[in-house]
Every structure is written in structure tokens, then in C-alpha cells.
C-alpha positions as CSV (number, residue, x, y, z in Angstrom):
1,M,83.6,162.6,44.2
2,Y,81.5,159.5,43.8
3,K,81.9,158.6,47.5
4,F,80.6,162.1,48.4
5,I,77.5,161.7,46.2
6,F,76.9,158.2,47.5
7,A,77.2,159.4,51.1
8,A,74.9,162.3,50.4
9,M,72.2,160.1,48.8
10,T,72.5,157.6,51.7
11,A,71.9,160.4,54.2
12,V,68.9,161.6,52.3
13,L,67.4,158.2,52.0
14,A,68.0,157.4,55.7
15,T,66.2,160.6,56.8
16,P,62.6,159.9,57.8
17,V,59.9,161.7,55.8
18,Y,57.0,163.1,57.7
19,A,54.2,163.6,55.2
20,S,51.8,165.2,57.5
21,T,49.7,168.3,56.9
22,V,48.7,170.9,59.4
23,Y,45.2,172.2,59.5
24,Y,44.3,175.4,61.4
25,V,40.9,175.6,63.1
26,D,39.4,178.8,64.6
27,I,37.8,178.0,68.0
28,V,35.0,180.5,68.7
29,N,33.6,180.3,72.2
30,T,30.0,181.5,71.7
31,S,28.9,179.9,75.0
32,A,28.3,181.9,78.1
33,N,31.1,180.1,80.0
34,D,34.8,180.3,79.5
35,V,36.6,177.4,77.8
36,V,39.3,176.2,80.2
37,S,40.6,173.1,78.2
38,F,40.6,171.9,74.7
39,E,41.7,168.4,73.7
40,V,41.9,166.6,70.3
41,A,42.1,162.9,69.4
42,S,41.9,160.9,66.2
43,A,38.3,159.9,65.7
44,G,37.4,156.9,67.9
45,S,40.7,156.6,69.6
46,D,40.0,158.3,72.9
47,R,43.7,159.2,73.0
48,F,43.1,162.9,73.7
49,H,46.0,165.4,73.9
50,S,45.7,169.0,75.1
51,V,45.8,171.8,72.6
52,L,47.1,174.9,74.5
53,L,44.9,178.0,74.2
54,G,47.4,180.2,76.0
55,N,47.7,181.2,79.6
56,A,44.1,182.3,80.0
57,P,40.8,180.7,79.4
58,L,38.9,181.4,76.2
59,Q,36.3,183.9,77.3
60,G,32.6,183.2,76.7
61,G,30.6,185.5,74.4
62,G,32.7,185.2,71.2
63,E,36.4,185.2,72.0
64,A,38.3,183.1,69.5
65,A,41.7,181.4,69.2
66,T,43.3,179.5,66.3
67,I,44.7,176.0,66.9
68,A,46.9,173.8,64.7
69,I,46.0,170.1,64.2
70,R,48.4,167.8,62.4
71,K,46.9,165.2,60.0
72,G,49.1,162.2,59.1
73,D,48.7,160.0,56.1
74,D,46.9,157.3,57.9
75,D,44.7,159.0,60.5
76,G,42.1,160.7,58.2
77,C,40.4,164.0,58.5
78,R,38.0,163.2,61.4
79,R,38.9,164.2,65.0
80,D,37.2,163.9,68.3
81,L,37.2,167.2,70.3
82,R,36.8,167.5,74.1
83,I,36.1,171.0,75.5
84,G,36.1,171.8,79.2
85,F,34.0,174.8,80.4
86,S,34.5,176.9,83.5
87,D,31.1,175.7,85.0
88,G,32.4,172.1,84.9
89,R,30.7,170.9,81.8
90,V,32.7,168.8,79.3
91,L,31.6,168.6,75.7
92,T,32.9,165.8,73.5
93,H,32.3,166.3,69.8
94,R,32.8,163.1,67.8
95,G,34.0,163.1,64.1
96,F,34.7,166.8,63.5
97,D,36.2,167.1,59.9
98,I,39.4,169.2,60.1
99,C,39.8,169.0,56.3
100,H,36.4,170.5,55.6
101,Y,35.6,172.9,58.4
102,R,37.8,175.9,59.4
103,T,35.8,177.2,62.3
104,Y,34.4,175.5,65.4
105,H,31.7,177.2,67.5
106,A,31.5,175.7,70.9
107,E,27.9,176.7,71.9
108,R,26.5,175.5,68.5
109,Y,27.7,171.9,69.2
110,L,26.3,171.8,72.7
111,R,22.9,171.3,71.0
112,T,23.8,168.8,68.4
113,Q,23.3,165.0,68.5
114,T,27.0,164.4,67.7
115,A,28.0,166.0,71.0
116,E,28.1,164.3,74.4
117,V,27.9,166.7,77.4
118,D,28.9,165.7,80.9
119,K,27.4,167.9,83.5
120,P,28.9,168.5,87.0
């Protein structure tokens, strides 16, 4: 009996614990062009990874999609976002707070000073 309890406790202690939280952010494409790519990176890291929006682009004019972004214990709430549009523009928004904001409007950030826009 004691061997079983010891073995069970050892197995539990040996299992890695992932203490991350998932935040859901609604992406609203209020621009005139379709969003064809959406990427996320920890703030300042430039290690972007694609967040799939489905099989079709996110249509301009207000179409929305919800994405899940995982936050670990040591990477904070800030994320850099990179959005590719069908006209070739690429918007990079630095320091978006996933813990505070639930919605991201693509067109609104095209006009802010925290956004960098590469034009074709």
C-alpha cells in the first residue's frame, strides 16, 4: 500500500506543471482590405508565430474572429502583433496588452503611433 502511494506521489511530482493562462482576443477587421495573416510574439522578441484565422481571409468592413493567445508566467501581458493585408501592407503593433484588452480593431491601429506600417 505504501509503495503504491509513494509511486503515485512520485508520478505527480515528476509531471511538469504548465501554469499558463489563455486569453481570447476578438480581431475585428474594420479596414477596407482583407486580413490575410495574423502573427503574435512576446513583446520585443520578434519571434512571431502565425495565429490561424481559418481557411479564408478576414474580410474587410467589420468581419471578426476570435483568437487564443497563451500567456506564461514569465512572458507578461504585452504582445507584438503583425497583421498582413490583401493589398500588401503589413501592420506591426508593439505592446498590445492581452490581459487588459479583449478586442483589437485593425483599422484603428493603422493610425496610431504604436503601429509600424510597411507599404508595398
